[in-house]
N, CA, C and O atoms as a GROMACS GRO file, in nm:
protein
  440
    1MET      N    1   0.081  -0.105  -0.020
    1MET     CA    2  -0.001  -0.026   0.003
    1MET      C    3   0.072   0.108   0.029
    1MET      O    4   0.157   0.114   0.118
    2LYS      N    5   0.038   0.229  -0.055
    2LYS     CA    6   0.106   0.320  -0.110
    2LYS      C    7   0.034   0.456  -0.058
    2LYS      O    8  -0.076   0.485  -0.104
    3LEU      N    9   0.086   0.524   0.020
    3LEU     CA   10   0.053   0.635   0.082
    3LEU      C   11   0.090   0.783   0.022
    3LEU      O   12   0.205   0.828   0.024
    4LEU      N   13  -0.029   0.857  -0.033
    4LEU     CA   14   0.016   1.001  -0.107
    4LEU      C   15   0.061   1.131   0.027
    4LEU      O   16   0.179   1.127  -0.006
    5LEU      N   17   0.060   1.164   0.063
    5LEU     CA   18   0.061   1.281   0.196
    5LEU      C   19   0.065   1.408   0.134
    5LEU      O   20   0.153   1.437   0.053
    6ASP      N   21  -0.050   1.509   0.174
    6ASP     CA   22  -0.038   1.611   0.118
    6ASP      C   23   0.060   1.723   0.130
    6ASP      O   24   0.179   1.693   0.144
    7GLU      N   25   0.038   1.801   0.127
    7GLU     CA   26   0.146   1.916   0.167
    7GLU      C   27   0.088   1.999   0.267
    7GLU      O   28   0.133   2.108   0.303
    8ASN      N   29  -0.012   1.942   0.310
    8ASN     CA   30  -0.028   1.993   0.460
    8ASN      C   31   0.020   1.922   0.586
    8ASN      O   32  -0.030   1.933   0.698
    9LEU      N   33   0.134   1.840   0.548
    9LEU     CA   34   0.150   1.745   0.608
    9LEU      C   35   0.294   1.734   0.596
    9LEU      O   36   0.332   1.764   0.483
   10SER      N   37   0.406   1.695   0.693
   10SER     CA   38   0.526   1.766   0.678
   10SER      C   39   0.602   1.602   0.603
   10SER      O   40   0.589   1.490   0.650
   11ASP      N   41   0.694   1.648   0.454
   11ASP     CA   42   0.726   1.534   0.415
   11ASP      C   43   0.849   1.465   0.492
   11ASP      O   44   0.920   1.387   0.427
   12ARG      N   45   0.888   1.496   0.671
   12ARG     CA   46   0.985   1.444   0.719
   12ARG      C   47   0.844   1.350   0.808
   12ARG      O   48   0.867   1.316   0.924
   13VAL      N   49   0.735   1.321   0.760
   13VAL     CA   50   0.661   1.175   0.797
   13VAL      C   51   0.717   1.053   0.680
   13VAL      O   52   0.741   0.935   0.704
   14ILE      N   53   0.724   1.100   0.597
   14ILE     CA   54   0.802   0.989   0.502
   14ILE      C   55   0.866   0.890   0.547
   14ILE      O   56   0.811   0.781   0.565
   15PRO      N   57   1.016   0.916   0.577
   15PRO     CA   58   1.112   0.854   0.653
   15PRO      C   59   1.098   0.739   0.733
   15PRO      O   60   1.140   0.623   0.730
   16ARG      N   61   1.013   0.820   0.821
   16ARG     CA   62   0.932   0.729   0.951
   16ARG      C   63   0.838   0.672   0.949
   16ARG      O   64   0.791   0.648   1.060
   17ILE      N   65   0.761   0.621   0.827
   17ILE     CA   66   0.658   0.538   0.810
   17ILE      C   67   0.724   0.400   0.674
   17ILE      O   68   0.702   0.280   0.666
   18ILE      N   69   0.794   0.478   0.604
   18ILE     CA   70   0.882   0.407   0.492
   18ILE      C   71   0.844   0.237   0.534
   18ILE      O   72   0.813   0.164   0.439
   19ASP      N   73   0.847   0.192   0.637
   19ASP     CA   74   0.903   0.063   0.656
   19ASP      C   75   0.771  -0.034   0.648
   19ASP      O   76   0.752  -0.150   0.612
   20LEU      N   77   0.687   0.074   0.702
   20LEU     CA   78   0.539   0.031   0.687
   20LEU      C   79   0.466   0.010   0.576
   20LEU      O   80   0.401  -0.088   0.538
   21TYR      N   81   0.489   0.137   0.520
   21TYR     CA   82   0.408   0.184   0.404
   21TYR      C   83   0.508   0.203   0.294
   21TYR      O   84   0.539   0.320   0.269
   22PRO      N   85   0.559   0.117   0.230
   22PRO     CA   86   0.696   0.121   0.114
   22PRO      C   87   0.631   0.197  -0.030
   22PRO      O   88   0.520   0.188  -0.081
   23TYR      N   89   0.745   0.268  -0.064
   23TYR     CA   90   0.658   0.312  -0.212
   23TYR      C   91   0.584   0.456  -0.183
   23TYR      O   92   0.538   0.525  -0.274
   24SER      N   93   0.575   0.505   0.007
   24SER     CA   94   0.512   0.600   0.028
   24SER      C   95   0.572   0.740  -0.085
   24SER      O   96   0.654   0.720  -0.174
   25LYS      N   97   0.517   0.861  -0.062
   25LYS     CA   98   0.549   0.913  -0.126
   25LYS      C   99   0.515   1.086  -0.058
   25LYS      O  100   0.425   1.063   0.022
   26HIS      N  101   0.533   1.189  -0.054
   26HIS     CA  102   0.438   1.326  -0.029
   26HIS      C  103   0.496   1.386  -0.142
   26HIS      O  104   0.600   1.358  -0.201
   27VAL      N  105   0.382   1.504  -0.169
   27VAL     CA  106   0.363   1.563  -0.301
   27VAL      C  107   0.445   1.635  -0.359
   27VAL      O  108   0.443   1.644  -0.482
   28LYS      N  109   0.568   1.725  -0.252
   28LYS     CA  110   0.649   1.772  -0.244
   28LYS      C  111   0.764   1.707  -0.353
   28LYS      O  112   0.815   1.772  -0.445
   29THR      N  113   0.793   1.563  -0.321
   29THR     CA  114   0.869   1.468  -0.397
   29THR      C  115   0.834   1.467  -0.528
   29THR      O  116   0.923   1.465  -0.612
   30LEU      N  117   0.685   1.469  -0.572
   30LEU     CA  118   0.677   1.447  -0.633
   30LEU      C  119   0.602   1.566  -0.731
   30LEU      O  120   0.518   1.550  -0.820
   31SER      N  121   0.679   1.722  -0.670
   31SER     CA  122   0.654   1.817  -0.756
   31SER      C  123   0.512   1.821  -0.773
   31SER      O  124   0.472   1.831  -0.889
   32LEU      N  125   0.426   1.814  -0.682
   32LEU     CA  126   0.324   1.825  -0.685
   32LEU      C  127   0.220   1.914  -0.551
   32LEU      O  128   0.103   1.897  -0.517
   33THR      N  129   0.339   2.019  -0.498
   33THR     CA  130   0.307   2.105  -0.435
   33THR      C  131   0.213   2.230  -0.464
   33THR      O  132   0.215   2.228  -0.587
   34SER      N  133   0.132   2.339  -0.430
   34SER     CA  134   0.081   2.398  -0.456
   34SER      C  135   0.018   2.394  -0.582
   34SER      O  136   0.020   2.483  -0.667
   35THR      N  137  -0.060   2.240  -0.592
   35THR     CA  138  -0.116   2.199  -0.707
   35THR      C  139  -0.262   2.162  -0.678
   35THR      O  140  -0.309   2.137  -0.566
   36ASP      N  141  -0.343   2.163  -0.824
   36ASP     CA  142  -0.514   2.159  -0.760
   36ASP      C  143  -0.539   2.051  -0.786
   36ASP      O  144  -0.519   1.982  -0.887
   37ASP      N  145  -0.623   2.019  -0.613
   37ASP     CA  146  -0.688   1.931  -0.541
   37ASP      C  147  -0.678   1.765  -0.640
   37ASP      O  148  -0.616   1.660  -0.625
   38ALA      N  149  -0.788   1.828  -0.756
   38ALA     CA  150  -0.827   1.788  -0.872
   38ALA      C  151  -0.676   1.694  -0.938
   38ALA      O  152  -0.671   1.575  -0.967
   39LEU      N  153  -0.571   1.795  -0.948
   39LEU     CA  154  -0.465   1.694  -1.003
   39LEU      C  155  -0.385   1.597  -0.885
   39LEU      O  156  -0.345   1.485  -0.918
   40ILE      N  157  -0.371   1.630  -0.791
   40ILE     CA  158  -0.329   1.547  -0.686
   40ILE      C  159  -0.416   1.419  -0.665
   40ILE      O  160  -0.366   1.307  -0.659
   41TRP      N  161  -0.560   1.446  -0.654
   41TRP     CA  162  -0.630   1.302  -0.702
   41TRP      C  163  -0.623   1.202  -0.811
   41TRP      O  164  -0.592   1.084  -0.792
   42ALA      N  165  -0.660   1.264  -0.951
   42ALA     CA  166  -0.574   1.204  -1.058
   42ALA      C  167  -0.463   1.173  -1.063
   42ALA      O  168  -0.426   1.095  -1.151
   43TYR      N  169  -0.368   1.226  -0.965
   43TYR     CA  170  -0.233   1.135  -1.006
   43TYR      C  171  -0.241   1.017  -0.888
   43TYR      O  172  -0.186   0.915  -0.929
   44ALA      N  173  -0.284   1.004  -0.779
   44ALA     CA  174  -0.322   0.930  -0.709
   44ALA      C  175  -0.418   0.830  -0.769
   44ALA      O  176  -0.371   0.720  -0.739
   45LYS      N  177  -0.517   0.815  -0.831
   45LYS     CA  178  -0.605   0.772  -0.913
   45LYS      C  179  -0.506   0.641  -0.959
   45LYS      O  180  -0.490   0.524  -0.922
   46THR      N  181  -0.452   0.725  -1.056
   46THR     CA  182  -0.360   0.692  -1.168
   46THR      C  183  -0.286   0.583  -1.153
   46THR      O  184  -0.297   0.480  -1.219
   47ASN      N  185  -0.174   0.614  -1.024
   47ASN     CA  186  -0.080   0.566  -0.968
   47ASN      C  187  -0.094   0.474  -0.827
   47ASN      O  188  -0.001   0.439  -0.754
   48GLY      N  189  -0.215   0.449  -0.813
   48GLY     CA  190  -0.264   0.372  -0.683
   48GLY      C  191  -0.214   0.392  -0.524
   48GLY      O  192  -0.175   0.307  -0.444
   49PHE      N  193  -0.229   0.515  -0.512
   49PHE     CA  194  -0.174   0.591  -0.388
   49PHE      C  195  -0.322   0.581  -0.280
   49PHE      O  196  -0.427   0.540  -0.331
   50VAL      N  197  -0.322   0.606  -0.186
   50VAL     CA  198  -0.436   0.635  -0.068
   50VAL      C  199  -0.390   0.776  -0.088
   50VAL      O  200  -0.269   0.781  -0.107
   51ILE      N  201  -0.439   0.869  -0.088
   51ILE     CA  202  -0.396   0.970  -0.049
   51ILE      C  203  -0.459   1.035   0.142
   51ILE      O  204  -0.574   1.034   0.186
   52VAL      N  205  -0.344   1.076   0.200
   52VAL     CA  206  -0.332   1.114   0.319
   52VAL      C  207  -0.351   1.256   0.347
   52VAL      O  208  -0.271   1.316   0.276
   53SER      N  209  -0.444   1.366   0.444
   53SER     CA  210  -0.460   1.470   0.472
   53SER      C  211  -0.540   1.488   0.543
   53SER      O  212  -0.624   1.407   0.584
   54LYS      N  213  -0.522   1.628   0.576
   54LYS     CA  214  -0.609   1.750   0.695
   54LYS      C  215  -0.706   1.777   0.595
   54LYS      O  216  -0.819   1.817   0.624
   55ASP      N  217  -0.666   1.757   0.472
   55ASP     CA  218  -0.772   1.905   0.374
   55ASP      C  219  -0.910   1.865   0.366
   55ASP      O  220  -0.934   1.772   0.289
   56SER      N  221  -1.014   1.919   0.435
   56SER     CA  222  -1.172   1.891   0.420
   56SER      C  223  -1.201   1.874   0.301
   56SER      O  224  -1.291   1.795   0.274
   57ASP      N  225  -1.114   1.959   0.174
   57ASP     CA  226  -1.161   1.946   0.057
   57ASP      C  227  -1.168   1.834  -0.026
   57ASP      O  228  -1.261   1.825  -0.107
   58PHE      N  229  -1.051   1.715  -0.014
   58PHE     CA  230  -1.070   1.578  -0.011
   58PHE      C  231  -1.159   1.486   0.039
   58PHE      O  232  -1.205   1.382  -0.006
   59TYR      N  233  -1.174   1.546   0.141
   59TYR     CA  234  -1.307   1.498   0.235
   59TYR      C  235  -1.414   1.463   0.143
   59TYR      O  236  -1.465   1.352   0.124
   60GLN      N  237  -1.454   1.627   0.065
   60GLN     CA  238  -1.540   1.618  -0.005
   60GLN      C  239  -1.538   1.555  -0.103
   60GLN      O  240  -1.624   1.471  -0.127
   61ARG      N  241  -1.434   1.582  -0.186
   61ARG     CA  242  -1.411   1.494  -0.300
   61ARG      C  243  -1.431   1.362  -0.322
   61ARG      O  244  -1.473   1.302  -0.421
   62SER      N  245  -1.388   1.320  -0.194
   62SER     CA  246  -1.419   1.130  -0.171
   62SER      C  247  -1.595   1.125  -0.179
   62SER      O  248  -1.653   1.043  -0.250
   63LEU      N  249  -1.656   1.210  -0.108
   63LEU     CA  250  -1.819   1.181  -0.084
   63LEU      C  251  -1.897   1.183  -0.221
   63LEU      O  252  -2.001   1.126  -0.254
   64LEU      N  253  -1.774   1.303  -0.321
   64LEU     CA  254  -1.861   1.315  -0.429
   64LEU      C  255  -1.828   1.221  -0.530
   64LEU      O  256  -1.902   1.211  -0.628
   65TYR      N  257  -1.691   1.126  -0.516
   65TYR     CA  258  -1.637   1.060  -0.606
   65TYR      C  259  -1.635   0.919  -0.588
   65TYR      O  260  -1.633   0.833  -0.676
   66GLY      N  261  -1.637   0.903  -0.457
   66GLY     CA  262  -1.620   0.770  -0.438
   66GLY      C  263  -1.437   0.760  -0.471
   66GLY      O  264  -1.362   0.856  -0.488
   67HIS      N  265  -1.402   0.614  -0.472
   67HIS     CA  266  -1.272   0.570  -0.475
   67HIS      C  267  -1.268   0.482  -0.633
   67HIS      O  268  -1.362   0.471  -0.712
   68PRO      N  269  -1.115   0.420  -0.647
   68PRO     CA  270  -1.052   0.497  -0.618
   68PRO      C  271  -1.003   0.677  -0.651
   68PRO      O  272  -1.096   0.742  -0.699
   69PRO      N  273  -0.903   0.737  -0.635
   69PRO     CA  274  -0.838   0.697  -0.448
   69PRO      C  275  -0.894   0.654  -0.340
   69PRO      O  276  -1.016   0.661  -0.331
   70LYS      N  277  -0.831   0.611  -0.256
   70LYS     CA  278  -0.886   0.616  -0.127
   70LYS      C  279  -0.857   0.726  -0.031
   70LYS      O  280  -0.798   0.812  -0.096
   71PHE      N  281  -0.868   0.757   0.065
   71PHE     CA  282  -0.861   0.931   0.098
   71PHE      C  283  -0.855   0.879   0.260
   71PHE      O  284  -0.947   0.802   0.288
   72ILE      N  285  -0.786   0.903   0.342
   72ILE     CA  286  -0.770   0.871   0.513
   72ILE      C  287  -0.756   1.059   0.538
   72ILE      O  288  -0.696   1.153   0.487
   73TYR      N  289  -0.853   1.033   0.649
   73TYR     CA  290  -0.877   1.227   0.655
   73TYR      C  291  -0.804   1.186   0.827
   73TYR      O  292  -0.840   1.116   0.922
   74LEU      N  293  -0.683   1.279   0.795
   74LEU     CA  294  -0.632   1.305   0.931
   74LEU      C  295  -0.685   1.417   1.030
   74LEU      O  296  -0.624   1.523   1.033
   75ARG      N  297  -0.814   1.396   1.124
   75ARG     CA  298  -0.867   1.498   1.196
   75ARG      C  299  -0.822   1.544   1.291
   75ARG      O  300  -0.912   1.547   1.376
   76ILE      N  301  -0.672   1.611   1.354
   76ILE     CA  302  -0.594   1.615   1.401
   76ILE      C  303  -0.550   1.765   1.441
   76ILE      O  304  -0.467   1.794   1.527
   77GLY      N  305  -0.628   1.861   1.355
   77GLY     CA  306  -0.560   2.005   1.411
   77GLY      C  307  -0.406   2.035   1.358
   77GLY      O  308  -0.382   1.979   1.251
   78ASN      N  309  -0.298   2.114   1.412
   78ASN     CA  310  -0.194   2.128   1.458
   78ASN      C  311  -0.145   2.084   1.484
   78ASN      O  312  -0.104   2.134   1.589
   79ASN      N  313  -0.071   1.944   1.455
   79ASN     CA  314   0.002   1.845   1.533
   79ASN      C  315   0.131   1.877   1.509
   79ASN      O  316   0.156   1.948   1.412
   80PRO      N  317   0.235   1.831   1.596
   80PRO     CA  318   0.367   1.747   1.538
   80PRO      C  319   0.378   1.685   1.439
   80PRO      O  320   0.276   1.620   1.412
   81THR      N  321   0.462   1.675   1.368
   81THR     CA  322   0.521   1.547   1.283
   81THR      C  323   0.530   1.422   1.380
   81THR      O  324   0.470   1.319   1.350
   82LEU      N  325   0.585   1.429   1.466
   82LEU     CA  326   0.595   1.272   1.537
   82LEU      C  327   0.448   1.244   1.537
   82LEU      O  328   0.407   1.152   1.466
   83LYS      N  329   0.348   1.330   1.623
   83LYS     CA  330   0.177   1.296   1.610
   83LYS      C  331   0.091   1.224   1.484
   83LYS      O  332  -0.003   1.145   1.484
   84VAL      N  333   0.178   1.297   1.362
   84VAL     CA  334   0.136   1.253   1.244
   84VAL      C  335   0.197   1.089   1.227
   84VAL      O  336   0.126   0.996   1.186
   85VAL      N  337   0.334   1.074   1.264
   85VAL     CA  338   0.361   0.918   1.233
   85VAL      C  339   0.311   0.883   1.344
   85VAL      O  340   0.191   0.896   1.320
   86GLN      N  341   0.322   0.845   1.460
   86GLN     CA  342   0.231   0.809   1.577
   86GLN      C  343   0.096   0.725   1.497
   86GLN      O  344   0.090   0.603   1.486
   87ILE      N  345  -0.021   0.833   1.439
   87ILE     CA  346  -0.078   0.793   1.427
   87ILE      C  347  -0.068   0.704   1.308
   87ILE      O  348  -0.110   0.591   1.337
   88LEU      N  349  -0.033   0.713   1.198
   88LEU     CA  350  -0.024   0.613   1.095
   88LEU      C  351   0.046   0.461   1.115
   88LEU      O  352   0.002   0.354   1.073
   89ARG      N  353   0.188   0.489   1.206
   89ARG     CA  354   0.183   0.398   1.265
   89ARG      C  355   0.140   0.268   1.390
   89ARG      O  356   0.190   0.159   1.419
   90ASP      N  357   0.011   0.356   1.447
   90ASP     CA  358  -0.016   0.279   1.533
   90ASP      C  359  -0.150   0.227   1.465
   90ASP      O  360  -0.212   0.124   1.496
   91SER      N  361  -0.184   0.320   1.362
   91SER     CA  362  -0.345   0.265   1.237
   91SER      C  363  -0.287   0.178   1.180
   91SER      O  364  -0.366   0.091   1.217
   92PHE      N  365  -0.194   0.107   1.104
   92PHE     CA  366  -0.127  -0.006   1.010
   92PHE      C  367  -0.221  -0.064   1.020
   92PHE      O  368  -0.286  -0.067   0.916
   93ASP      N  369  -0.279  -0.137   1.133
   93ASP     CA  370  -0.355  -0.263   1.098
   93ASP      C  371  -0.507  -0.203   1.040
   93ASP      O  372  -0.563  -0.276   0.958
   94VAL      N  373  -0.582  -0.066   1.080
   94VAL     CA  374  -0.675  -0.063   1.031
   94VAL      C  375  -0.696   0.018   0.883
   94VAL      O  376  -0.795   0.035   0.812
   95ILE      N  377  -0.557   0.060   0.871
   95ILE     CA  378  -0.513   0.152   0.730
   95ILE      C  379  -0.511   0.059   0.654
   95ILE      O  380  -0.565   0.085   0.547
   96THR      N  381  -0.470  -0.044   0.662
   96THR     CA  382  -0.442  -0.164   0.571
   96THR      C  383  -0.588  -0.248   0.538
   96THR      O  384  -0.621  -0.255   0.419
   97GLN      N  385  -0.674  -0.310   0.637
   97GLN     CA  386  -0.812  -0.341   0.606
   97GLN      C  387  -0.897  -0.225   0.518
   97GLN      O  388  -0.957  -0.272   0.422
   98PHE      N  389  -0.906  -0.111   0.532
   98PHE     CA  390  -0.933  -0.001   0.479
   98PHE      C  391  -0.899  -0.007   0.366
   98PHE      O  392  -0.979  -0.010   0.272
   99ALA      N  393  -0.746  -0.009   0.352
   99ALA     CA  394  -0.742  -0.028   0.197
   99ALA      C  395  -0.791  -0.142   0.123
   99ALA      O  396  -0.831  -0.120   0.009
  100ALA      N  397  -0.795  -0.286   0.176
  100ALA     CA  398  -0.818  -0.383   0.104
  100ALA      C  399  -0.976  -0.374   0.101
  100ALA      O  400  -1.033  -0.468   0.046
  101SER      N  401  -1.044  -0.288   0.144
  101SER     CA  402  -1.205  -0.291   0.164
  101SER      C  403  -1.252  -0.256  -0.011
  101SER      O  404  -1.205  -0.182  -0.097
  102THR      N  405  -1.353  -0.338  -0.009
  102THR     CA  406  -1.387  -0.283  -0.181
  102THR      C  407  -1.514  -0.183  -0.149
  102THR      O  408  -1.568  -0.127  -0.244
  103THR      N  409  -1.556  -0.164  -0.029
  103THR     CA  410  -1.660  -0.019  -0.030
  103THR      C  411  -1.619   0.096   0.033
  103THR      O  412  -1.690   0.195   0.022
  104GLU      N  413  -1.499   0.103   0.110
  104GLU     CA  414  -1.498   0.217   0.180
  104GLU      C  415  -1.372   0.310   0.091
  104GLU      O  416  -1.276   0.285   0.018
  105SER      N  417  -1.439   0.425   0.147
  105SER     CA  418  -1.359   0.514   0.030
  105SER      C  419  -1.284   0.612   0.091
  105SER      O  420  -1.193   0.681   0.045
  106ILE      N  421  -1.359   0.608   0.260
  106ILE     CA  422  -1.244   0.734   0.313
  106ILE      C  423  -1.302   0.646   0.479
  106ILE      O  424  -1.403   0.588   0.520
  107LEU      N  425  -1.137   0.691   0.539
  107LEU     CA  426  -1.116   0.660   0.685
  107LEU      C  427  -1.083   0.763   0.734
  107LEU      O  428  -0.991   0.832   0.690
  108VAL      N  429  -1.168   0.796   0.854
  108VAL     CA  430  -1.113   0.907   0.947
  108VAL      C  431  -1.054   0.890   1.070
  108VAL      O  432  -1.115   0.823   1.154
  109LEU      N  433  -0.922   0.948   1.102
  109LEU     CA  434  -0.848   0.916   1.208
  109LEU      C  435  -0.817   1.058   1.288
  109LEU      O  436  -0.776   1.158   1.230
  110SER      N  437  -0.833   1.053   1.381
  110SER     CA  438  -0.810   1.113   1.483
  110SER      C  439  -0.674   1.100   1.593
  110SER      O  440  -0.670   1.172   1.693
   0.00000   0.00000   0.00000
């Protein structure tokens, strides 16, 4: 499973989760920062990523269009990078089940 972290999350998260989520990327490393959400959505869909963001716009897009791509909505406000890392690591089993589901489009984590 590959996660695509949105620009509202630090790119420093990736090295701390890559052992659990191989091939995951940050939009910064893909030159997708300051890009329209529709382009990020299309990139994730084409390339098999699960989008991870604190952006409610992706939540709305997921409600409207369903999946793919799947969307993990981090409802955590402003928290340090280590908190994001902890949530993604602690939720590995839940995220894996979500990614494998054929019916779920959105996973909300807090």
